[in-house]
N, C-alpha and C positions, 0 to 999 in steps of 0.2 A: 504494499500499499504506500502511496506517495504521502510524505509527511506534510505536504503543503496543500492547503485548501484555498481555492480561489473563488471569490464571489463578486459578481458585478453589482455595484450599488451606485445609483445616480444621485448626485447632489444637485440641488436646485441652483440656478443662476438668476440674477435679477434681470429686469427687462433689457438691460444693455449688455448682457453676457458676462457679468462679473460674478466671481465666486467669493464668498465670505471666507476669511482666514483669521487666525488668531496668532499673535506673536508669542512664541514660547518664553521670551524674556520679559516683556512688559505686560503681557496678557491682554493687550488692547486689540480690538478688532478693526479690520480694514478689508478691502476687496481688491483682488487682482483680476485682470482680464483673462478669461478662459479661452485660450486659443484652440481651434480644432486640431485634431491629431494630424501631424505632418505639415502644419501651417508654416510656410517659409518665413513669415514675419515674426514668428516666435523666437525670442533670443534664447540660445542654449545657456544653461546655467548649471553650476555644481553646488551652488548655495544661493539663498535669497537673503536680502536685507529687509528688515522691518522698515516700512515707510514712516513709522511714527517715532521709533527710538534709534534706528540706524544700526542695530545689532544684527549680525548675520547668523544663520542657522541652516542646517541641512534641508534638502528638498522636501523631505517628508515630516517636517516638524511644525507644520502650520495649521493643523486641524483645530476646529473649535470643539468644545465639549459636546455640543449637540450633534455635530457630524460624527464624532467617534461613537456616541451612543447609537446613532442610526446604523453605522457600519457593523458594530458588534451585535446589535439587536437583529439585523438582517442575516447575520451569520449563524444564528441560533439553530435553525433547522439543519444546516450543513454540518455543524459541530455535533449535533445529536446523531446524525447518520454516521459520521466518522467514528464516533465512540462505539456505536453499535457494530460497525464493520470491524473495528479493532478487536472488540470482544470476541466476535465470531472467529476471527483469524487466529486469536490466541489459543483457542481450544480445538482448532482444526487438526485432525490427525492424531489426537491424544487417545490412546487406547484406554478403555475403561471409564472415560468421562464423556458425558453428553452435555452439550451446551444448548439450552433452550432460551432464545432471546425473549425479553419482555417487550411485547409490541407497544406497550404504553410508556416505555422509558422516555424521559425527557429531562434535560438539564434546566428546563423552565426559564430559558433566556427570553425575556419579553421583547417583542418587536415594537419599537417606538413608532409613533405617528410620523408620517412623512413631514419633511421640513418644507417650510414656505420661505422664500427669500423676498424680503422687502426691498423697495427701491429707495433706500436711505443713502446717505453720504454724498459727498461731492466728488466729481471726477477731476483728476489732475493728471497731467502728462509730463513726465520727466524730459527735460531738453536733451539729455544724453541718450536716452532710449525711448524715443517717441512711440515705438510699437508696443510698449508695455505700460499702458495707462493704469492708473490706480483709482480707487475711491477711498476717501478717508473721511472721518467725522469732520463736519464744518468747523468746529472749534480747534481742530488740529492742523488746518491747512496753511499755516504760516510758514512752517519749516518742515519739509518733507524729504525723505531719503529715497533714492532710486532703488527699486526692487532688485535690479540686476547688478549694479556696481556700487551702490551705497552712497553715491554723490548726493550732497544736500542741495536743495533748490527751494525756491519760494513759489507758492501756487499762484 
């Protein structure tokens, strides 16, 4: 059995195509533009910079708590099935033992309600990377950092 479980979960975008993110350092929320897969205008990156505090972090560090809850909740059924399959595999071929799976087994991982993305925040465009616009809270628009290179700019 493969040790990795892959589940596709859709996260909502606002009406302009922006995805909500949360900085792992300052815990404030902002939005970055969600490019389509293979978009030649998307800037390649090995890290991102928080547009609000300027601190960098890895590519997979920007989830909001609600997004993580949605992802983990949607994985519940697949995790239940993986556990059932592992249990069946453990007892396969053992002489003198019979494994009878419990069809009602569940880890009871609750599936959260779908997320709804509001059209809040103001859009800003970094002069250094104009293909990577951001949305930030209006009160934070005086000093912004580029998502790609971390350069400071004024909105």
